[in-house]
Legacy VTK file of the C-alpha trace (Angstrom):
# vtk DataFile Version 3.0
C-alpha trace
ASCII
DATASET POLYDATA
POINTS 506 float
-27.171 0.834 39.274
-27.009 4.218 40.913
-27.324 7.282 38.560
-24.018 8.497 39.498
-22.292 4.343 38.083
-24.623 4.968 34.810
-23.077 8.323 34.074
-19.684 6.564 34.700
-20.283 3.410 32.680
-21.707 6.464 30.187
-17.959 8.272 30.137
-16.162 4.623 30.295
-17.917 4.213 26.793
-17.555 7.479 25.239
-13.624 7.371 26.301
-12.913 4.055 24.529
-15.479 5.231 21.317
-12.864 8.793 21.072
-9.734 6.279 20.781
-10.596 4.264 17.775
-8.845 5.731 14.581
-10.277 8.639 13.284
-9.941 7.038 9.898
-10.532 3.345 9.320
-8.430 1.864 7.023
-10.372 -1.953 5.638
-7.274 -3.861 5.164
-6.390 -2.513 8.649
-9.864 -3.377 10.694
-9.570 -7.398 8.924
-6.198 -8.070 8.657
-5.772 -10.249 5.495
-4.024 -13.474 6.134
-1.367 -13.300 3.786
0.707 -10.576 5.575
4.227 -11.673 5.646
5.284 -15.146 8.420
6.089 -13.935 12.059
9.312 -12.404 11.919
11.271 -15.201 14.429
12.910 -13.181 17.570
12.751 -15.627 20.279
14.419 -14.978 23.353
18.194 -15.748 23.408
18.606 -19.012 25.760
21.584 -19.337 27.830
24.610 -21.463 27.655
25.341 -22.298 30.928
24.071 -20.600 34.795
26.010 -18.044 34.763
24.122 -14.663 34.932
22.748 -13.370 31.695
24.752 -10.162 30.481
21.844 -7.322 31.413
20.990 -4.104 28.843
20.000 -0.794 30.550
18.598 1.616 28.036
17.325 5.120 29.460
13.304 5.384 29.396
13.824 9.491 27.931
15.656 7.535 24.969
13.297 5.298 24.066
10.675 7.028 21.455
6.639 6.053 21.865
6.266 2.791 19.034
4.143 4.510 16.437
1.981 2.629 13.355
-1.541 1.402 12.138
-1.339 -2.421 12.708
-0.076 -4.110 15.683
3.191 -5.722 16.528
1.201 -9.330 17.232
-0.571 -8.876 13.806
2.354 -7.597 11.357
4.855 -10.013 13.553
7.807 -7.358 13.534
8.960 -6.343 16.619
8.544 -2.815 18.058
12.418 -2.327 17.839
12.678 -2.982 14.129
14.926 -0.195 13.182
16.654 -0.120 16.483
20.991 0.061 16.041
20.302 2.262 12.555
20.638 5.458 11.272
17.193 7.042 10.438
18.582 9.137 7.470
19.682 5.675 6.322
16.236 3.698 6.710
14.276 6.711 5.370
16.753 6.862 1.946
16.101 3.079 1.748
12.503 3.535 2.664
11.723 5.886 -0.208
13.883 3.982 -3.187
13.263 0.440 -2.488
11.290 -0.742 -5.608
8.252 -3.037 -5.312
6.095 -2.038 -8.602
6.315 -5.525 -9.999
5.584 -7.948 -7.027
2.596 -8.300 -5.176
4.957 -9.806 -2.072
7.181 -6.856 -1.708
4.463 -4.158 -2.229
2.228 -6.217 0.839
5.596 -6.283 2.737
6.927 -3.360 2.208
3.288 -1.912 3.805
3.716 -4.333 6.188
7.230 -2.360 7.403
5.327 0.920 7.107
2.525 0.259 8.803
3.231 -1.765 11.396
4.375 -0.097 14.929
7.534 0.545 15.483
9.600 2.685 17.202
11.958 5.124 15.864
15.512 4.272 16.165
17.976 6.529 18.333
19.173 9.809 17.564
18.549 13.534 17.034
15.045 14.097 15.362
14.655 10.386 14.629
11.370 9.995 15.091
10.270 12.973 12.967
12.873 11.478 10.326
11.428 8.169 10.209
7.550 9.308 10.285
8.046 11.749 7.239
9.886 8.784 5.349
6.867 6.553 6.235
4.792 9.238 4.850
6.071 10.331 1.654
6.767 6.720 0.408
2.994 5.765 1.705
1.895 8.715 -0.220
4.504 7.908 -3.386
2.460 4.258 -3.437
-1.174 5.929 -3.584
-1.811 5.148 0.033
-4.013 8.587 1.007
-6.031 7.072 3.586
-3.088 5.505 5.632
-1.189 8.902 5.277
-4.371 10.548 6.581
-4.262 7.864 9.520
-1.137 7.926 10.281
-0.392 11.810 10.591
-3.265 11.965 12.634
-1.898 9.078 15.256
1.035 10.612 15.808
0.025 14.645 15.791
-0.535 16.182 12.933
-0.594 19.917 13.694
2.758 19.780 15.858
4.921 20.559 13.104
4.346 22.343 9.599
5.748 19.267 8.112
3.326 16.465 9.249
0.431 19.173 8.890
1.013 19.613 5.128
1.156 16.034 4.554
-2.026 15.561 6.671
-3.627 18.942 4.669
-2.435 17.088 1.438
-4.032 13.478 2.226
-7.347 14.645 3.295
-7.695 16.927 0.130
-7.582 13.424 -1.487
-9.603 11.465 0.717
-12.281 13.877 0.274
-11.701 15.075 4.241
-10.185 18.383 4.293
-12.930 19.871 6.501
-10.857 18.082 9.252
-7.643 19.515 8.463
-9.055 23.139 7.134
-10.719 23.687 10.723
-7.322 22.775 11.858
-5.888 25.094 9.883
-7.929 27.784 10.573
-7.903 27.699 14.386
-4.165 27.317 14.257
-2.732 29.662 10.719
0.445 28.687 11.895
0.398 25.448 10.213
0.677 26.621 6.668
2.021 30.235 5.278
0.830 28.985 1.687
-2.149 32.184 1.175
-4.118 29.838 -1.430
-4.784 27.160 1.329
-5.923 29.506 3.837
-8.585 31.000 1.154
-9.459 27.539 0.594
-9.821 26.705 3.909
-11.654 29.525 4.924
-14.498 29.150 1.909
-14.628 26.060 2.728
-16.104 26.695 6.172
-18.453 29.077 5.089
-16.108 32.267 5.642
-16.093 33.482 2.438
-15.484 37.462 3.248
-12.559 36.725 5.486
-11.395 34.071 2.253
-11.855 37.145 -0.149
-10.056 39.284 2.191
-6.839 37.202 2.265
-6.797 36.567 -1.616
-7.027 40.567 -2.068
-4.217 40.559 0.373
-2.273 37.660 -1.340
-2.787 39.963 -4.990
-1.916 43.064 -3.227
1.566 41.571 -1.729
1.955 39.953 -4.799
3.077 36.449 -3.292
1.236 34.040 -5.231
2.009 33.441 -8.550
-0.493 34.300 -11.217
-1.573 30.939 -12.209
-2.530 30.331 -8.719
-4.299 33.855 -7.724
-6.321 33.077 -11.380
-7.604 29.811 -10.188
-8.472 31.621 -6.859
-10.489 34.463 -8.642
-12.649 32.274 -10.604
-12.867 29.595 -6.952
-14.549 32.541 -4.735
-16.354 34.541 -7.585
-17.336 32.142 -9.985
-20.386 34.372 -11.736
-17.320 36.872 -12.650
-16.100 34.324 -15.414
-19.011 32.974 -16.816
-17.870 31.366 -20.781
-14.856 32.374 -19.691
-12.139 30.367 -21.396
-10.565 27.448 -19.738
-7.600 28.112 -17.675
-4.164 26.625 -18.391
-3.741 22.953 -17.026
-0.609 23.484 -14.448
2.072 21.074 -15.443
3.008 19.417 -11.467
-0.200 20.558 -9.919
0.005 19.846 -6.220
-3.756 18.672 -4.275
-4.836 21.658 -3.666
-4.080 22.881 -7.094
-5.949 19.832 -8.261
-9.380 20.165 -5.865
-9.301 24.081 -6.913
-9.296 23.072 -10.309
-12.412 20.508 -9.539
-14.291 23.021 -7.934
-14.316 25.834 -10.368
-15.972 22.883 -12.879
-12.233 22.405 -15.024
-11.408 18.915 -13.465
-7.922 18.148 -14.118
-7.575 14.048 -15.278
-5.382 12.048 -12.399
-3.984 9.123 -15.063
-0.968 11.218 -16.247
-0.542 12.766 -12.642
1.375 10.717 -9.518
-0.176 8.033 -8.316
-1.740 9.376 -5.107
-4.328 11.638 -7.023
-5.898 8.294 -7.923
-7.711 8.781 -5.170
-9.476 11.876 -5.749
-11.005 9.676 -8.564
-12.639 7.266 -6.409
-15.615 9.610 -4.481
-18.832 10.133 -6.367
-17.835 13.069 -8.177
-15.479 10.979 -10.987
-17.707 8.709 -13.302
-17.524 4.897 -13.177
-15.089 4.224 -15.548
-12.701 7.270 -14.407
-13.327 5.054 -10.639
-12.457 1.651 -11.875
-9.349 3.238 -14.336
-8.408 4.531 -10.655
-8.918 1.567 -8.638
-7.190 -0.264 -11.398
-4.075 1.591 -11.015
-4.575 1.897 -6.982
-4.609 -2.128 -6.708
-1.899 -2.801 -9.021
0.488 -1.223 -6.250
-1.084 -2.733 -2.780
-2.695 0.289 -2.042
-6.729 -0.372 -2.283
-7.858 -4.118 -1.507
-8.864 -6.297 -4.417
-12.366 -6.327 -2.715
-12.859 -2.472 -3.509
-12.275 -2.949 -6.916
-14.594 -5.942 -7.232
-16.950 -3.516 -6.159
-16.743 -1.145 -9.011
-16.259 -3.551 -11.336
-19.642 -4.988 -10.613
-21.643 -2.086 -10.310
-23.482 -1.842 -13.040
-23.543 -3.516 -16.321
-21.327 -2.142 -18.866
-22.409 1.033 -21.105
-19.832 0.625 -24.096
-17.058 -2.222 -25.204
-13.414 -1.805 -25.513
-10.378 -1.144 -22.541
-11.782 -0.931 -20.015
-15.761 -1.857 -20.391
-14.019 -5.386 -21.709
-12.252 -6.150 -18.868
-15.618 -4.982 -16.842
-17.648 -7.775 -19.071
-15.102 -10.295 -18.805
-15.009 -10.052 -15.280
-19.227 -10.004 -14.798
-19.336 -13.239 -17.002
-16.537 -15.233 -15.139
-18.207 -14.626 -11.652
-21.429 -15.305 -13.459
-20.244 -18.629 -14.228
-18.787 -19.221 -10.774
-22.057 -18.739 -9.367
-23.490 -21.078 -11.475
-20.636 -23.630 -10.663
-20.717 -25.072 -13.914
-17.700 -26.189 -14.589
-17.910 -25.695 -18.525
-18.858 -22.372 -18.343
-15.852 -21.056 -15.920
-13.681 -22.539 -18.081
-15.332 -20.735 -21.000
-14.554 -17.480 -18.807
-11.476 -18.327 -17.138
-9.363 -17.397 -19.831
-10.462 -14.325 -21.292
-11.068 -12.731 -17.918
-7.156 -13.699 -17.509
-5.820 -11.557 -21.049
-8.135 -8.645 -19.165
-6.158 -8.936 -16.197
-2.914 -9.756 -17.355
-2.741 -6.345 -19.699
-3.909 -4.090 -16.758
-0.738 -5.844 -14.444
-3.744 -7.465 -11.896
-3.188 -10.940 -11.766
-2.314 -11.552 -8.483
-5.480 -9.454 -7.276
-7.559 -11.325 -9.089
-5.990 -14.711 -8.434
-6.540 -13.583 -4.558
-10.650 -12.465 -5.421
-10.739 -16.254 -7.084
-8.955 -18.333 -5.815
-11.510 -19.822 -3.005
-14.276 -20.809 -5.424
-11.525 -21.909 -8.109
-10.021 -23.644 -5.364
-13.190 -25.855 -5.373
-13.582 -26.525 -9.358
-12.155 -28.767 -11.805
-11.927 -28.235 -15.802
-11.786 -30.876 -18.054
-9.601 -28.960 -20.803
-5.605 -30.001 -19.805
-4.877 -25.696 -20.658
-7.498 -24.384 -18.424
-7.181 -26.949 -16.295
-3.419 -25.563 -15.437
-3.936 -21.943 -15.703
-6.373 -22.348 -13.325
-3.724 -24.265 -11.030
-1.357 -20.998 -11.859
-3.739 -18.628 -10.889
-4.180 -21.101 -7.308
-0.333 -20.720 -7.102
-0.242 -16.320 -7.004
-3.250 -16.562 -4.472
-2.590 -17.324 -0.758
-3.448 -20.788 -1.420
-0.112 -21.539 -3.179
0.927 -24.323 -0.326
-2.687 -26.311 -0.588
-2.356 -26.262 -4.566
0.826 -27.710 -5.055
-0.800 -30.432 -3.916
-2.037 -31.542 -6.423
-0.380 -30.771 -9.786
-1.931 -30.705 -12.935
0.772 -32.909 -15.240
4.119 -33.624 -15.017
5.586 -31.204 -17.004
9.211 -29.687 -15.756
7.873 -26.454 -14.969
5.038 -27.054 -12.787
6.707 -29.818 -10.587
9.333 -27.402 -9.913
5.967 -24.469 -8.736
5.076 -27.432 -6.740
7.998 -27.968 -5.128
8.752 -24.505 -4.864
5.343 -23.982 -3.247
5.991 -26.716 -0.573
9.173 -24.876 0.344
11.768 -27.245 -0.470
12.636 -26.346 -4.502
15.366 -28.257 -4.461
13.916 -31.426 -5.062
12.624 -30.562 -7.915
14.213 -29.916 -11.619
15.151 -26.208 -12.308
13.448 -25.063 -15.292
15.476 -21.933 -16.197
18.568 -20.374 -14.819
16.088 -17.899 -13.203
14.555 -20.795 -11.367
17.920 -22.658 -10.539
18.921 -19.272 -8.442
15.276 -19.316 -6.658
16.233 -23.218 -5.956
19.182 -22.184 -4.777
18.354 -19.449 -2.344
16.039 -22.318 -0.282
19.171 -24.505 -0.109
19.494 -24.767 3.838
23.057 -23.584 3.517
22.430 -20.524 1.331
24.832 -18.075 2.728
23.159 -14.725 3.691
25.045 -11.259 2.172
28.124 -9.880 4.639
26.859 -6.927 4.781
23.286 -7.948 5.894
24.831 -10.360 7.872
26.332 -7.647 9.839
22.869 -6.005 10.279
21.188 -8.891 11.828
24.266 -9.882 14.199
23.810 -6.167 15.315
19.950 -6.101 15.298
19.125 -4.343 12.648
16.625 -6.059 11.622
14.525 -3.460 9.291
17.566 -2.397 7.300
18.663 -6.009 7.016
15.309 -6.569 5.033
15.213 -3.143 3.178
18.305 -4.216 1.958
17.115 -7.605 0.623
14.046 -6.152 -0.613
16.566 -3.975 -2.665
18.687 -7.186 -3.725
15.281 -8.656 -4.225
14.679 -6.156 -7.324
18.177 -6.085 -8.885
17.680 -10.357 -8.908
14.278 -9.789 -10.131
15.895 -7.897 -13.851
18.231 -10.417 -13.653
21.058 -10.516 -10.997
20.300 -13.756 -10.161
23.202 -13.963 -7.512
20.825 -10.750 -5.588
17.704 -13.005 -6.179
19.458 -16.087 -4.080
20.871 -13.654 -1.420
17.421 -12.228 -1.225
15.533 -14.795 -0.661
18.096 -16.580 1.793
17.545 -13.616 3.593
13.584 -13.566 4.063
14.189 -16.676 5.166
16.814 -16.374 7.469
14.849 -13.736 9.642
11.336 -15.585 9.277
9.760 -14.529 6.139
9.095 -17.698 4.431
5.578 -17.034 2.964
7.042 -13.669 1.618
10.143 -15.680 -0.194
7.729 -17.769 -1.211
4.994 -15.794 -2.631
7.850 -13.555 -4.497
9.185 -16.455 -5.884
6.238 -17.943 -7.471
5.020 -14.522 -8.662
8.753 -14.234 -10.711
8.208 -17.088 -11.817
4.988 -17.320 -12.951
4.583 -13.675 -13.955
8.147 -13.358 -15.627
6.399 -13.487 -19.366
4.394 -10.238 -18.717
LINES 1 507
506 0 1 2 3 4 5 6 7 8 9 10 11 12 13 14 15 16 17 18 19 20 21 22 23 24 25 26 27 28 29 30 31 32 33 34 35 36 37 38 39 40 41 42 43 44 45 46 47 48 49 50 51 52 53 54 55 56 57 58 59 60 61 62 63 64 65 66 67 68 69 70 71 72 73 74 75 76 77 78 79 80 81 82 83 84 85 86 87 88 89 90 91 92 93 94 95 96 97 98 99 100 101 102 103 104 105 106 107 108 109 110 111 112 113 114 115 116 117 118 119 120 121 122 123 124 125 126 127 128 129 130 131 132 133 134 135 136 137 138 139 140 141 142 143 144 145 146 147 148 149 150 151 152 153 154 155 156 157 158 159 160 161 162 163 164 165 166 167 168 169 170 171 172 173 174 175 176 177 178 179 180 181 182 183 184 185 186 187 188 189 190 191 192 193 194 195 196 197 198 199 200 201 202 203 204 205 206 207 208 209 210 211 212 213 214 215 216 217 218 219 220 221 222 223 224 225 226 227 228 229 230 231 232 233 234 235 236 237 238 239 240 241 242 243 244 245 246 247 248 249 250 251 252 253 254 255 256 257 258 259 260 261 262 263 264 265 266 267 268 269 270 271 272 273 274 275 276 277 278 279 280 281 282 283 284 285 286 287 288 289 290 291 292 293 294 295 296 297 298 299 300 301 302 303 304 305 306 307 308 309 310 311 312 313 314 315 316 317 318 319 320 321 322 323 324 325 326 327 328 329 330 331 332 333 334 335 336 337 338 339 340 341 342 343 344 345 346 347 348 349 350 351 352 353 354 355 356 357 358 359 360 361 362 363 364 365 366 367 368 369 370 371 372 373 374 375 376 377 378 379 380 381 382 383 384 385 386 387 388 389 390 391 392 393 394 395 396 397 398 399 400 401 402 403 404 405 406 407 408 409 410 411 412 413 414 415 416 417 418 419 420 421 422 423 424 425 426 427 428 429 430 431 432 433 434 435 436 437 438 439 440 441 442 443 444 445 446 447 448 449 450 451 452 453 454 455 456 457 458 459 460 461 462 463 464 465 466 467 468 469 470 471 472 473 474 475 476 477 478 479 480 481 482 483 484 485 486 487 488 489 490 491 492 493 494 495 496 497 498 499 500 501 502 503 504 505
């Protein structure tokens, strides 16, 4: 190879590396198998030999697709939002409830992270981007927020920069956003951000000058000035009383209090603040509690939580330490492959996971190994089977029900997509069964959306119906399941229904 050819190869390799996303996210780099099933969007088939109608869209009307997961992975089309009003979509994205059902959580994350094109309309692209970023942050997914806004262009507008800045403060990657702010001060009008970033970059003199200007011009609240004074001149406040804790701190205030040694507890703050406790600066207990909080909503992978649970031996007993001990005993029993030991440790660890709403993450973690054992105690074997039904192995587990009770037979039939062949054990189960009937009707308003190609809006509307149904409106539950199946989200429909029925006692 000539010198010129070698240089060209190095250049191309460097270019390919530069295009890699700046923030790697575990579940995006290795997409889980439990994403919603492919949405069925088959091309239309001609009914006669005539020429088909051709739809023409001006190129300038199409925005660039934006997302962290390719549509080929999610099964969702890039034109997911076409035909809808951006403001209406933003409203649905902001308020669609998913807290109590992991299948709905997975679906919402897929909608938010999938590579999609904004609908037509003035400012639609910016409205959709900000709506996606804000909901991801509300869910606690600070890493995806940082990655998505970096992909879109974090310094294009002040609104984008503010969301990027907040995310990097919580993930510990603030040097990146601070560098951008120092280079382009117009990105933020917040003097506190200017002071923080100048200090972070080592320009203490400029930071002090900016803070003096803020004092002189009286452009920051006294409480912000007080914490900035201690941040820049800690030696002047040795032995001083702690500052009053702010009621609604933003990520910058949170990091400033951390920097002056007066760290704020994150448990009472919005979920996104839990990301700050995942860093090494937090203690092990705080890291575990933060990971549990984020895993419960789907913003953290169960494997990351398991890594924290098994990091070391519990230091005490009670609360989180009991969960750590139970997980470690159960995993040790699994390693021995001793059915008796597994049977003894499974009920206690399940109760611990139920107490914090982590049943489905637990099932995802251990289903594979639990599927290879059979427990002799009927009650424990029944529990093992229900745990498998909450995992991605639900269809396989349904083929070997542990007993012939009405509840069990219905769950097995549901997992196989045909609950109608079994007797419904409750009105809730009956509503689920009706949603899987071949003639189950889709609500007229959602049907109109689908006929108009407004797939994304129809899915969000169905998710709202499912939330209403889970709270007792059984007609809405049936309609939601029918809609999911109509658009090809069969896996989502089954897993959402299984979770609802198995976890309803919680």
